[in-house]
C-alpha positions, 0 to 999 in steps of 0.5 A: 645847112650842108657845109660840105656842099657849100664848100665844094661849090665854092671850090668848083667856082674858084676852079672855074674862074682859074680855068677861064683865067678871070682872076679879078673875079676871085675876090668877088666870088669868095665874098659873095659866097661868104655873104650868101652863107651869112644871109642863109644862116641869118634867114634860117635863124629867123625862120626858126625863131618865127616858126611858132607863128604859123603864118603862111606868108612868113616864108614869102616875106623872108624870101623877099627880104633875102632878094632885097638884101641880095640886090643891095649887095649887088648894087655897086656892081650894077651901077659900076661902069666896069666892063666885067660887071656882067660876069660879076652879076652872073657869077653871083646869081649862079651861086645864089641859085645853086645855094637855093637848090642846096637848101631845097635838097636839105629841106626835102631830106628833113621832110622825108625824115619827119 
């Protein structure tokens, strides 16, 4: 896990929110980055622990688990009547997919070292 890339992306996200003057989204952006970081750490630990069992469906099941947990995290925003809820959801998924790309880059580097 590359903490520098994650922090840089958080700073870029907060900077973009300040430029577009969406101040009510700052708290959600920081909390979603923290949530995604915690979810990534947890799933990484789970993968490491279960790596001995070389089941090909393991990675798929962990991905489904991550997606389900993310939907549970977003459920209050999805069901709210807030007019800015689309911005919250878009910001979350941009962060989610950006962190998935960071994870793919890190895994590719690890595979190239092996």
